[in-house]
C-alpha positions as CSV (number, residue, x, y, z in Angstrom):
1,M,-2.2,22.6,-21.2
2,S,-0.8,23.3,-24.7
3,T,-0.9,20.8,-27.5
4,G,2.9,20.6,-27.4
5,G,2.7,19.8,-23.7
6,K,0.2,17.0,-24.4
7,S,2.3,15.5,-27.1
8,R,5.5,15.5,-24.9
9,L,3.6,13.7,-22.1
10,V,2.4,11.1,-24.6
11,E,6.0,10.7,-25.9
12,R,7.2,10.1,-22.4
13,L,4.8,7.3,-21.8
14,D,5.6,5.9,-25.2
15,A,9.3,5.9,-24.4
16,M,8.7,4.4,-21.0
17,Y,6.8,1.4,-22.3
18,E,8.6,1.1,-25.6
19,F,8.7,-2.7,-25.5
20,D,5.3,-3.2,-23.8
21,R,2.8,-1.7,-26.2
22,E,2.0,-4.8,-28.2
23,P,0.5,-8.1,-27.1
24,V,3.0,-10.9,-26.3
25,T,3.4,-13.1,-29.3
26,E,2.8,-16.9,-29.3
27,K,6.5,-17.7,-29.5
28,K,7.3,-15.8,-26.3
29,L,4.8,-17.6,-24.1
30,H,6.1,-19.7,-21.1
31,G,5.1,-22.9,-19.6
32,F,3.6,-23.6,-16.2
33,S,6.9,-24.3,-14.5
34,S,8.3,-20.8,-15.2
35,F,5.5,-19.3,-13.1
36,L,5.9,-21.9,-10.3
37,G,9.5,-20.8,-9.9
38,M,8.8,-17.1,-10.2
39,Y,6.1,-17.1,-7.5
40,A,8.0,-19.3,-5.1
41,G,11.0,-17.0,-5.5
42,E,9.1,-13.8,-5.0
43,H,7.1,-14.8,-2.0
44,V,9.7,-16.4,0.1
45,A,11.3,-13.1,0.8
46,G,12.4,-10.5,3.3
47,T,8.8,-9.5,4.2
48,E,8.2,-13.0,5.6
49,F,10.7,-12.3,8.4
50,V,8.6,-9.4,9.5
51,I,5.0,-10.4,9.0
52,G,5.1,-13.7,10.9
53,P,6.3,-12.0,14.1
54,L,3.8,-9.2,13.8
55,F,1.0,-11.8,14.0
56,V,2.4,-13.0,17.3
57,V,2.6,-9.5,18.9
58,H,-1.0,-8.8,17.7
59,G,-2.2,-11.7,19.8
60,V,-3.5,-14.1,17.2
61,A,-4.6,-17.4,18.6
62,A,-3.1,-20.5,17.0
63,G,-6.3,-21.8,15.6
64,D,-7.2,-18.4,14.1
65,L,-3.8,-18.2,12.5
66,F,-3.7,-21.5,10.8
67,L,-7.2,-21.4,9.6
68,G,-7.0,-17.8,8.5
69,L,-3.8,-18.5,6.6
70,L,-5.3,-21.6,5.0
71,V,-8.4,-19.7,3.8
72,G,-6.8,-16.4,3.0
73,N,-4.1,-17.8,0.8
74,L,-6.6,-19.9,-1.0
75,L,-8.6,-16.8,-1.8
76,A,-5.4,-15.1,-3.1
77,V,-4.6,-18.0,-5.4
78,L,-8.2,-18.0,-6.7
79,S,-8.0,-14.2,-7.3
80,W,-4.9,-14.7,-9.4
81,T,-6.5,-17.6,-11.3
82,F,-10.0,-16.3,-11.9
83,V,-9.6,-12.5,-11.8
84,C,-6.2,-11.6,-13.1
85,A,-4.9,-14.4,-15.3
86,P,-8.0,-14.7,-17.6
87,I,-7.7,-11.0,-18.6
88,A,-3.9,-11.3,-19.0
89,V,-4.0,-14.2,-21.5
90,R,-6.7,-12.5,-23.5
91,T,-5.1,-9.0,-23.8
92,R,-1.4,-10.0,-23.5
93,L,-0.7,-6.5,-22.4
94,T,1.0,-5.0,-19.3
95,L,-1.1,-3.3,-16.6
96,Y,0.1,0.1,-17.7
97,W,-0.6,-0.3,-21.4
98,Q,-4.0,-1.8,-20.7
99,L,-4.8,1.2,-18.4
100,R,-3.6,3.6,-21.1
101,K,-6.1,2.1,-23.6
102,I,-8.9,2.5,-21.0
103,C,-8.0,5.6,-19.1
104,G,-5.7,7.6,-21.4
105,P,-2.1,8.7,-21.0
106,Y,-2.6,11.4,-18.3
107,L,-4.3,9.2,-15.8
108,T,-1.8,6.4,-16.5
109,Y,1.0,8.8,-15.8
110,L,-0.6,9.8,-12.5
111,Y,-1.1,6.1,-11.5
112,S,2.5,5.3,-12.5
113,I,3.9,7.9,-10.1
114,V,1.7,6.8,-7.2
115,N,2.7,3.2,-7.9
116,A,6.4,4.2,-7.9
117,L,6.1,5.9,-4.5
118,M,4.5,2.8,-3.1
119,F,7.3,0.6,-4.5
120,C,9.9,3.0,-2.9
121,F,8.4,2.5,0.5
122,L,8.2,-1.3,0.1
123,A,11.8,-1.4,-1.1
124,G,12.8,0.8,1.9
125,A,11.2,-1.7,4.3
126,M,13.3,-4.5,2.7
127,I,16.5,-2.4,3.1
128,S,15.7,-2.0,6.8
129,V,15.2,-5.8,7.1
130,A,18.6,-6.5,5.6
131,A,20.2,-3.8,7.8
132,T,19.0,-5.7,11.0
133,A,21.3,-8.6,9.9
134,V,24.2,-6.6,8.7
135,G,24.3,-4.7,12.0
136,L,24.7,-7.8,14.1
137,P,28.6,-7.9,14.1
138,F,28.7,-4.3,15.1
139,G,26.5,-4.6,18.2
140,M,24.0,-2.2,16.6
141,P,21.0,-1.4,18.8
142,M,18.0,-3.0,17.1
143,P,14.8,-1.1,16.4
144,E,12.0,-2.0,18.7
145,L,8.3,-2.5,17.9
146,T,7.4,1.0,18.9
147,D,10.3,2.8,17.3
148,R,9.4,5.3,14.6
149,Y,12.6,7.3,14.0
150,P,16.3,6.3,13.5
151,T,17.6,4.6,16.6
152,S,21.3,5.3,16.3
153,V,24.0,6.7,14.0
154,T,25.2,3.1,13.4
155,W,21.7,2.2,12.2
156,V,21.7,5.1,9.7
157,V,25.2,4.2,8.4
158,I,24.3,0.6,7.9
159,V,21.0,1.4,6.2
160,F,22.9,3.7,3.8
161,L,25.5,1.0,3.1
162,V,22.8,-1.6,2.3
163,G,20.9,0.9,0.3
164,A,24.0,1.7,-1.8
165,V,24.5,-2.0,-2.6
166,V,20.8,-2.5,-3.5
167,T,20.7,0.7,-5.7
168,T,23.9,-0.3,-7.5
169,L,22.5,-3.8,-8.2
170,A,19.3,-2.3,-9.5
171,I,21.3,-0.1,-11.9
172,L,23.7,-2.7,-13.1
173,G,22.3,-6.2,-12.6
174,F,18.6,-6.5,-12.4
175,E,18.2,-9.6,-14.7
176,K,21.0,-11.5,-13.0
177,I,19.8,-10.6,-9.5
178,S,16.3,-11.7,-10.5
179,R,17.6,-15.1,-11.6
180,F,19.7,-15.3,-8.4
181,S,16.6,-14.8,-6.3
182,L,14.9,-17.7,-7.9
183,I,17.9,-19.9,-7.2
184,C,18.0,-18.7,-3.6
185,A,14.3,-19.3,-2.9
186,P,14.6,-23.0,-2.0
187,W,17.6,-22.3,0.2
188,M,15.8,-19.4,2.0
189,F,12.8,-21.5,2.6
190,L,14.9,-24.3,4.1
191,V,16.6,-21.7,6.4
192,F,13.1,-20.5,7.6
193,V,12.0,-24.0,8.4
194,A,15.4,-25.1,9.9
195,A,15.6,-22.1,12.2
196,A,12.0,-22.6,13.5
197,V,12.6,-26.3,14.1
198,A,15.9,-25.5,15.9
199,V,14.2,-23.2,18.5
200,L,11.2,-25.3,19.2
201,P,12.9,-27.3,22.0
202,D,13.5,-23.9,23.7
203,L,9.8,-23.5,23.8
204,G,9.2,-26.9,25.3
205,C,8.4,-28.7,22.1
206,T,10.5,-31.9,21.6
207,S,8.1,-34.0,19.6
208,F,5.5,-33.5,16.9
209,G,2.7,-34.4,19.2
210,Q,3.6,-31.5,21.5
211,F,3.5,-28.8,18.8
212,W,-0.1,-27.8,19.0
213,E,-0.1,-27.5,22.8
214,V,3.1,-25.4,22.7
215,A,1.7,-23.3,19.8
216,N,-1.4,-22.4,21.9
217,E,0.4,-21.8,25.2
218,K,3.7,-20.2,24.1
219,I,3.6,-18.9,20.5
220,W,0.2,-17.8,19.3
221,T,-1.3,-17.4,22.7
222,G,-4.0,-14.8,21.9
223,V,-2.3,-12.3,24.3
224,V,-1.7,-8.9,22.7
225,V,1.6,-7.1,23.3
226,E,0.9,-3.8,25.0
227,G,0.1,-1.0,22.5
228,Q,-1.0,-3.3,19.7
229,S,-4.4,-4.2,18.4
230,K,-6.1,-7.6,18.8
231,F,-6.1,-9.8,15.6
232,T,-8.7,-12.5,15.0
233,F,-9.3,-15.1,12.3
234,W,-10.8,-12.4,10.1
235,H,-7.7,-10.2,10.3
236,V,-5.4,-13.1,9.3
237,M,-7.7,-14.2,6.5
238,F,-8.1,-10.8,5.0
239,F,-4.5,-9.9,5.3
240,A,-3.3,-13.2,3.7
241,W,-5.8,-12.6,0.9
242,F,-5.1,-8.9,0.3
243,C,-1.4,-8.6,1.2
244,N,-0.8,-8.9,-2.6
245,L,-4.0,-7.1,-3.5
246,A,-2.3,-4.8,-5.9
247,M,-0.9,-7.8,-7.8
248,H,-4.0,-10.0,-8.3
249,I,-7.3,-8.0,-7.9
250,G,-5.3,-4.8,-8.6
251,M,-4.1,-6.4,-11.9
252,S,-0.4,-5.6,-11.6
253,D,0.3,-9.2,-12.5
254,L,-1.3,-8.7,-15.9
255,T,2.4,-8.0,-16.8
256,I,3.4,-11.4,-15.6
257,F,0.5,-13.6,-16.8
258,R,0.5,-12.1,-20.3
259,Y,3.3,-14.6,-20.9
260,A,1.2,-17.6,-19.8
261,K,-0.1,-20.1,-22.3
262,K,-3.3,-20.6,-20.3
263,W,-5.3,-18.7,-17.7
264,S,-5.1,-21.7,-15.4
265,Y,-1.5,-20.9,-14.8
266,G,-2.8,-18.5,-12.2
267,L,-2.7,-21.6,-10.0
268,A,1.1,-21.4,-10.1
269,S,0.8,-18.7,-7.4
270,A,0.0,-21.5,-4.9
271,P,3.6,-22.4,-4.0
272,G,4.4,-18.8,-3.2
273,M,1.3,-18.5,-1.0
274,Y,1.7,-21.8,0.9
275,L,5.5,-21.9,1.2
276,G,6.0,-18.2,1.7
277,H,2.8,-16.9,3.2
278,F,1.9,-20.0,5.2
279,V,5.0,-22.0,6.2
280,A,7.4,-19.1,6.3
281,W,5.1,-16.8,8.3
282,I,4.5,-19.6,10.8
283,A,8.3,-20.3,11.0
284,S,9.1,-16.6,11.6
285,G,6.4,-16.4,14.3
286,I,8.0,-19.3,16.1
287,L,11.3,-17.5,16.0
288,C,9.6,-14.4,17.4
289,A,8.1,-16.3,20.3
290,A,11.5,-18.0,21.1
291,A,13.1,-14.5,21.1
292,A,10.6,-13.3,23.8
293,G,8.7,-11.1,21.4
294,S,11.5,-9.5,19.4
295,V,10.6,-8.7,15.9
296,A,13.9,-7.5,14.5
297,P,14.5,-10.0,11.6
298,G,18.3,-10.2,11.9
299,P,18.6,-11.3,15.5
300,I,15.8,-13.8,15.5
301,A,17.1,-15.5,12.3
302,Y,20.6,-15.6,13.8
303,M,19.2,-17.1,17.0
304,G,17.6,-19.9,15.1
305,A,20.1,-20.7,12.3
306,G,23.3,-18.8,13.2
307,V,25.3,-17.2,10.4
308,A,23.1,-18.9,7.8
309,G,20.0,-17.2,9.3
310,A,21.6,-13.8,9.2
311,V,22.8,-14.3,5.6
312,C,19.3,-15.4,4.7
313,V,17.9,-12.2,6.1
314,V,20.3,-10.1,4.0
315,V,19.7,-12.1,0.8
316,A,15.9,-12.1,1.3
317,G,15.9,-8.4,2.0
318,W,17.9,-7.3,-1.0
319,T,16.5,-9.8,-3.5
320,T,13.1,-8.3,-2.7
321,A,14.3,-4.7,-2.6
322,N,16.2,-4.9,-5.9
323,P,13.4,-5.6,-8.4
324,T,11.1,-3.4,-6.4
325,L,13.5,-0.5,-6.6
326,Y,14.0,-1.2,-10.3
327,R,10.3,-1.0,-11.0
328,A,10.0,2.2,-9.0
329,G,12.8,3.7,-11.2
330,L,11.0,2.8,-14.4
331,A,7.8,4.4,-13.2
332,F,9.6,7.6,-12.1
333,Q,11.2,7.8,-15.5
334,V,7.9,9.2,-16.9
335,A,8.5,12.4,-14.9
336,T,12.2,12.7,-15.9
337,P,12.3,12.0,-19.6
338,N,15.7,13.6,-20.1
339,W,17.4,11.5,-17.5
340,K,19.1,8.2,-18.3
341,R,17.6,5.2,-16.6
342,W,20.6,4.8,-14.3
343,R,20.2,8.3,-13.1
344,V,16.5,7.9,-12.3
345,T,17.2,4.6,-10.5
346,L,20.0,6.3,-8.5
347,F,17.7,9.1,-7.5
348,T,15.0,6.6,-6.5
349,G,17.5,4.6,-4.5
350,V,18.7,7.6,-2.5
351,A,15.1,8.5,-1.7
352,T,14.3,4.9,-0.8
353,T,17.3,4.6,1.4
354,I,16.4,7.7,3.3
355,A,12.9,6.3,3.9
356,A,14.5,3.0,5.1
357,C,16.2,4.9,8.0
358,F,12.8,5.1,9.7
359,P,12.0,1.8,11.5
360,A,8.3,2.5,11.4
361,L,8.4,1.4,7.8
362,V,9.1,-2.2,9.0
363,M,7.4,-2.1,12.4
364,Q,4.1,-1.0,10.8
365,L,4.5,-3.3,7.7
366,L,1.1,-4.9,8.1
367,D,-0.6,-1.6,7.9
368,F,1.6,-0.3,5.1
369,V,1.0,-3.4,3.0
370,A,-2.8,-3.1,3.5
371,L,-2.6,0.6,2.6
372,Y,-0.5,0.0,-0.5
373,G,-2.9,-2.5,-1.9
374,L,-6.0,-0.4,-1.1
375,I,-4.6,2.7,-2.9
376,L,-3.7,0.8,-6.1
377,M,-6.5,-1.8,-6.2
378,P,-9.3,0.4,-7.6
379,M,-7.6,0.7,-11.0
380,G,-7.7,-3.1,-11.1
381,A,-11.5,-2.9,-10.6
382,V,-11.6,-0.5,-13.5
383,I,-9.9,-3.0,-15.8
384,F,-12.1,-5.8,-14.5
385,T,-15.2,-3.8,-15.2
386,D,-14.1,-2.6,-18.6
387,F,-13.2,-6.1,-19.7
388,W,-16.1,-8.2,-18.3
389,I,-19.0,-5.9,-17.5
390,F,-19.0,-3.3,-20.2
391,P,-19.8,-5.7,-23.1
392,R,-22.8,-7.0,-21.2
393,L,-24.1,-3.5,-20.7
394,G,-23.5,-2.4,-24.3
395,L,-20.7,0.0,-23.2
396,Q,-17.5,0.5,-25.2
397,R,-14.3,-1.1,-24.0
398,N,-11.0,0.8,-24.2
399,Y,-12.8,4.1,-24.5
400,A,-9.7,6.3,-24.4
401,E,-8.0,4.5,-27.2
402,T,-11.1,4.4,-29.4
403,N,-12.1,8.0,-28.9
404,G,-8.7,9.6,-28.4
405,G,-9.2,10.5,-24.7
406,L,-6.3,11.8,-22.7
407,F,-7.9,11.6,-19.3
408,R,-10.9,9.4,-18.4
409,W,-12.7,11.1,-15.5
410,P,-15.0,8.1,-14.7
411,A,-11.9,6.0,-14.0
412,F,-10.3,8.8,-11.9
413,V,-13.5,9.3,-9.8
414,A,-13.7,5.5,-9.3
415,W,-10.1,5.4,-8.1
416,V,-10.1,8.4,-5.8
417,G,-13.7,8.2,-4.8
418,S,-13.7,4.6,-3.7
419,V,-10.6,5.1,-1.5
420,A,-12.0,8.3,0.0
421,I,-15.3,6.6,0.9
422,V,-13.8,3.5,2.5
423,F,-11.5,5.7,4.6
424,Q,-14.6,7.2,6.2
425,M,-15.9,3.8,7.1
426,P,-15.5,2.6,10.7
427,L,-13.4,-0.4,9.6
428,E,-9.8,-1.3,10.2
429,I,-7.5,-0.9,7.3
430,Y,-7.5,-4.7,6.6
431,F,-11.2,-4.8,5.9
432,K,-11.5,-1.7,3.6
433,A,-10.4,-3.2,0.4
434,L,-13.4,-5.4,-0.3
435,P,-16.0,-2.7,-0.1
436,A,-13.6,-0.4,-2.1
437,W,-13.6,-2.9,-4.9
438,F,-17.4,-2.9,-5.3
439,I,-17.6,0.9,-4.9
440,A,-15.0,1.4,-7.6
441,I,-16.9,-0.9,-10.0
442,A,-20.2,0.9,-9.3
443,F,-18.6,4.3,-9.8
444,Y,-16.9,3.4,-13.0
445,T,-19.9,1.7,-14.5
446,L,-22.4,4.4,-13.7
447,L,-20.1,7.3,-14.7
448,S,-19.1,5.6,-17.9
449,M,-22.8,5.3,-18.8
450,V,-23.1,9.1,-18.3
451,E,-19.9,9.7,-20.4
452,Q,-20.8,7.4,-23.2
453,R,-24.5,8.2,-23.6
454,P,-24.0,11.6,-25.3
455,R,-21.7,10.1,-27.9
456,A,-24.3,7.3,-28.5
457,K,-26.9,10.0,-29.2
458,V,-24.7,11.7,-31.7
459,E,-23.8,8.5,-33.5
460,N,-27.4,7.3,-33.4
461,P,-29.9,10.2,-33.4
462,E,-32.8,7.9,-33.1
463,V,-31.8,6.9,-29.5
464,Q,-34.5,8.3,-27.2
465,P,-33.6,10.1,-24.0
């Protein structure tokens, strides 16, 4: 590639992260309550209407579900607190700018594009969630668990209408919509709980003392819906831990916690985990059981809470899809430097809406979320290794920045190699991330030793081979 081409790519990255290249200043730091609200708002969302029912159809037993969610969400909170937040408050940099210092602009560019594609699919799933509620007044046939392709013309039309609204909001009103989602979070949580409580009598539970018996016999029975795999405690625990893998161990939330005054603010993720990924998943599972195994979010929410439930699905869907689509547009802007941001976001919204027409995106959400985290996580392992392990081994941190590197091959091999290896392992997708983390660390450390040793010899000729 020519020198001119190299400089243009660097300029693209510079333009994309124009306001994110410097550490956050002391005056811009936020208190603990800001992070409490943000995590509660983000994790009581449209995905919760889908994930809870999928645990039911995968035949999770009640005891396995409650214990798995308790332990898995605790591990997620600890991952934010002890893995992500400490690096964030020391560097005060975004994920992307930290990666650029470590890996160089070319690899950061590649990672940004992959990240954007994953965001598009996730936003598409949330558009589908909202569409199941919008379609209720029109008698739209709802997607079933085994559906992969568009189920009707009505479905496609409604998905495009919802996608148009979400895309427009992403272009025009991201900041206002983000604030609105924080305001809506308490209301959405109450709708989840109220809808679940409302349908419990239909399942034979009329008192608190009957709940556990009903939970075992009629909700989380341990019986698998035909065509689905069996889930155990380990599936639930690892999914609860790793459903946000890209954010905590994958280090995406360096961008969030760089504004924290203390690393202990990672504990602010607990409300999101235990209100959203514990109570809300349980509540939506109850709704699924009362609906005789239906997993379409709109109908089951309407059954439990009427119009408020349907509105909650729409709001939860688009408040999740909107910031996700916005982030995807920012990442894609690297590849389209001559486009205005609105045009990039519009293009991204159209592509995302087309993807949302395929119900498989929602019906296989557990697998997609696990895959999404697995693909993005190894670069978090690279950052972890570079920050904590390299100083103890005498290796140089931020090697690309110090030595002018444009593409760090040890980081690339660690990323691609770790994912490739674990995909060959005879493990379900939910269990692959943990070994991939250690493989990525090993690859990056060993290959960086190879990369840095020749330079050490040049700088210090007395170093013996």
